[in-house]
Every structure is written in C-alpha cells, then in structure tokens.
N, C-alpha and C positions, 0 to 999 in steps of 0.2 A: 439743871435748868435747861430747857430747850433753847436752841440757838435761834436768835431772832434774825429774820431776813426781811429786807424791804421789798416793795413791789417790783422794782427793777430786777432784783436778784431772782425773785419768784418767776418773773416772766422769762428770764434767761434759762432757768431750770426747765420750764415748760418747753422752751424752744429746743433745748438739748434732748429732752425726752422725745419730742416730736421728730427731731432729726434722726434719732436712733430708731424710732418706729418706722420712719420712711425708709431708712437704710435697710432695716430688716425686711420690710415689704418689698423693696426693690430687689434685694438679694433673693428673696423667695421667688418673686416673679421671674427673675433672671434664671434661676435654677429650673423653674417650670418650663420656661421657653427653651432652655437648653435640652431639657428632657424630651420635650415635644419634638424638637429638631432631631434629636438622636433617634426617636421613635420613627419619625418620618423618613430619616435617612436609612434606617435599618429596613423599613418597609419597602423603600424604593430599591435598595440593594437586593432584597428578597425577590421583589417583583422582576427586577432585571435578570436575576439568576433563573427564576422560573421561566421567563420569556426566552432566555438563551437556551435553557434545557428543552423547552417545547420546540424551539426552532431546530435544534439539533435532532430531536426525535422526528420532527416532520421531514427534515433533510434525510435522515437515516431511512425512514420508511419509504420516501420517494426513491432513494437510491436502491433500496431492496427491491421495490416493485419494478424499477427500470432494469436492474440487473437480472431479476428473475424473468422478466419478459424477454430480455435479450437472450438469456440462456435457453429459454423454452423455444424461441424462434430458431436459434442456431441448432438446437438438438433436433427439432422437427425436420429442419432442412437436411441435417446430417443423416438422420435415420431414413429419410425418404429417397435418398440417392441409391439407385440400383446399379452400382458399378463394382468392378472387381479389381481395380487398380489399387496399389499401395496397401495390401492387406495388413502388413505389420504396423504401418502408420495409423491406419484406421482402427486397428485393435488397441494401439497405444492411446488414441484419443478417447475411445470408449472406456478404457481402464482409468484414465484421468477423470472422466466425468463421474464414474462410479466412486472414486476416492473423494471427489468433491461432495457427492451426495452424503457420504459418511461423515465428512468434515462438517457439512452444514448441520446434520443432526446433532453432532457432538457440540458444536459451538453454541447451540441453544442453552446448554447446561453449563457452559464454561465461559460466560460473557465477562471478559476483562478488556481493558483498553488495548492491551497488546494483542490479544487474540482477535478482537474486533477489527483492528486496523489491518492485520494480516489477512483476515477472512475477506475483507472488502477487496483486497488485491487478488485473492484466490478466485473470487467470483469472476473478475476480469480475465484471469488466466484461463479459466475453464471456458468462458465464452469465446475468447480468442482462439483457443485450440479447436473448438467445434467449427467456428467460422472459417479458420484457415484451411482445415481439412476439407470442408465443403467447397471452398474456393478452388483448391487444387484438383478436386474431383470434377469440377464443372468447367469445361472448355469455353463456355459462354459467359463466364463470370466477368462482370463489369465493374465491381467495386463501387466506390462513391461517384466515379465518373468525372472527377475534377482533378485527378492526380496528374502531375507532370514528371518527366524524368529528373528534372532539377530537384524536385521534392524528395527524391530517394536519398539524396546526400544530406538532408537536414536531420537533426536529432534533438530529442528532448531529454536525454539522460546524461549530458556532459557533466553536470555538477555531481551527480551521483557516482559516476565512474571516477572522477577526480578524488572523491572522498575515500575511495578504496585504494586507488593507485593512480598517480598522475598519468602514466603512460597508457593506461587503458582507454582514455578518451581518444588519443591519437590512433590507437589500434582500431577502435570502433569506427572512427571517421574513414580510415582506410578500407574497412570492410564495406561501408556504405558507398564509398567512391567506386568500388569494384562492382557494385550491384547495379549494373546497367544492362538493359535489354540487348545492346549491341556488343556486349563483352562476351565472347564465347567461353571465357574461363571464369565467368562471374561466380558460378556456384562454388568452385573449388576455393577461390580466394575468400569469398564471403564466409563460407562454412568453416574454413580453417581458422580465420581470425575470430569469428564469433565463438567457436568452441574453446579457443584459447582464453577468451575473456571469461567464460563461465568457469573454467579451471582456475584462473588467476583469482577471481572473486572468492571462490571456495577456499583456495589455499591461503590467501591473504587474510580472510576473515576467520579461518579455522586452521591455523598452522598445525602440522602434524604433531609436534611436540606438545603443544598446549592441549590438543585433543587427547593425547595419551595421558597427560597428567590429570585432566578433568574427568576422563572416562577410562580408567585403567583397564577395564575389560571390554573395550570397544571392539567392534568387528574390524578385521583387517583385510586388505586386498592380498592377492597372491604375492605381491611385492613387499608385503609387510607394512604398508602404510594404512592409516585409517580410511575406511570406506567413505563414499559420498554420504551415505545415510548417517554415519557417525559424525561427519562434519556438520550435517544439517542439525543433528541432535545437539551438538555443541553450540551452534549459532543460536538456536532457539533457547537453549539453557541460559545464554548470556542475557536474554530478554525475559528470563524467569518464566518461560513458557514450557510446560510439560504436557505435550499433546501428541500422542502417537498417530492420530488421524491426520494432524497437520504435517507431521514428519513424512507420512506416507504420501500425502498430496504433493509436497515439495519434491520428493524423490521422483514421483511419477510425472510431475510437470517437466523436470529437467530431462527425463527419459523421453518424453514426448517431443521435446525440442530436438534432442539428438536424433530421433527417428525422422524428424522433419529435415535435418541436415542430410540424412541418407537419401530421402526422396529428392531433395533439391540437387544433390550430386548425381544421382543415378537416373532420375526420371526425365524422360523426354516426351512431351505431348504437345498437342496443338498443331496447326498446319505447318508451322515453321520449325517444329521440333524444339521450341524454347518456351519458357514461361512468359505469359503476357505481363504487361505493365501492372494491371490491377492485381494479378497474382503475386508479383514481386512486392507490391506494397503490403499485401496481406502477410507475406513471409516476413518482411521487415518489421511490421507491427508486432507479430507474434514473438519474434526473437528479441526485439527491443524491450517490450513489456516484460518478457521473461527475465531479461537481465535486470530490469528495474525491480522486479519482484525479489530476485535473489539479493540484490543490494540492500533492499529494505530489511531483510532478515539479518544482515550484518551490522545493523545499527543497534548497538547495545543500549 
C-alpha cells in the first residue's frame, strides 16, 4: 500500500526538490561563470603575450634599423678617408667588418636567444671599431662635443668585471685614471692594464685545464697552452652555441683591439703629438665595450 502523506509533508518535499533544483542551477551557473572567467583570463594572457611579442619584435626591428644605419654611416666614413696612417689597424678594422658580414648572414639561419643576444653586441662592436678607426684617422674629430676629462674615469662595466674577478674592477679603474690628456705615459699604462684585463677574462672564463678536457684536440700555442680561439670556442660551447662565424668574429674583434693598443702606444699625431680628448673617449668606448662583449660570452 502506498504511503500516505499529508499536505504539509507534500509541501516539504516540494521545497526540498525546489532547493535541490536551485542548488543544481546555481552550481551550473557558477561553473559557467568560472569557465567564462578562465576563458577571459586565458584570452587576456594570450593577448598580453602577443602584445609583448609584438613589442619585442618592434624593438628588435628598431634596433636592427638603428644599428644598420650606424654601421653604414661608420663604414661610409671609414671608406671615404684617404689616409695612409695605421695600415695594420685599418686592415684589422676591415677584416672585422668582413667577419661581421659573414656572421650577419649566418645568424639569419641560426636564430636562437643566445645567438641573437651575442649578435646584438657584435653589431655594436663592429660599429665601434669603424667609428674609432675613423676618429683616429681624423685630426679634426670632435666626438659628441660634451665630454670632459672627469668623464674619462667613469665606467659602466664595474658589475660585469666583478662577476669575472673582483680585482678586475680596480684594475680597470686604474687604467681609466691613467687615461688623461696631460699624462705623457697614458698610453702605456692604459694599454698594459686593459690588455691584462682581456687576458684575465679569457683565462678565468676558460681555464687551460678545462679547455683541454672539453676540447682534447684543441689548438695550442707554442707554449703548449690552448689558443685564444680555443678558449673562445670553449666559452661559446658553455652557452650551447656552435657557430664558427661567431668564433671568427670574436677572435677578430680582440685582434682589432690589440691593434688599437699598438696604435695608441706608437702613434703620435695632432699638433701637440698626442691624442685629443674626443679621440681618447673613442678609444675608451671601444675598449670598454670590447671588455663587456667578452664578459658577456663568459656568462654560461
């Protein structure tokens, strides 16, 4: 026999069913709202990522245009100068530019974050080389026109040098301190210290024994130690970069700076037989950015 219920119980059952229906509807609506929120959040995240990527692309394209314009202007000025001074240094600058051209062509087909970041610095190195060479060949070179002797002692690479070796920062400050137009021995002091910094960065970032272990058949110097090119290969390998065009560029970049040291040590020009303040600034920028470039390769 069916169970009898009264009106009050029936109403209670209806209320229970209604509450369950409302709970189910609320749960469904909550799930829909949560889903819509997740979709909106995902869409917003995607749009932010797209905007960030587009900003980076625009920034990259702007940088490429600016660097290309700077290199073209520097190259045009370099090639237009009809002078016979510093033939070895001018040849080194031309060699560096040619290796940059090969690196530029190669980088189009090997676009990775590591290669892109190094290539951006290589653009600056090439432009600096061309501009510095032109500055030293031009007795009337004026530079930016707002440099002072006090600015020669300032530096932007302190942190990078400390990452390699604490003492390198002090050595670089000493080199800059000696780089004064009134210091008759500026060239020797500056070049000796700067050359030592390049050597220390290479030796600290690519110790001989580690290079031998990583590259058993590496090229050796007459003294039996790994060559500079072998150390460069080792440093790039730590960044998972295998690019012989980049190795060549780095090697030629250092060689160009070494030739600059020879010019600075041996060259005497201008009415007073010394380098002008704008030319000293150009030398400083070339060497300082060159050190920064080499330090960037040491970051594994």
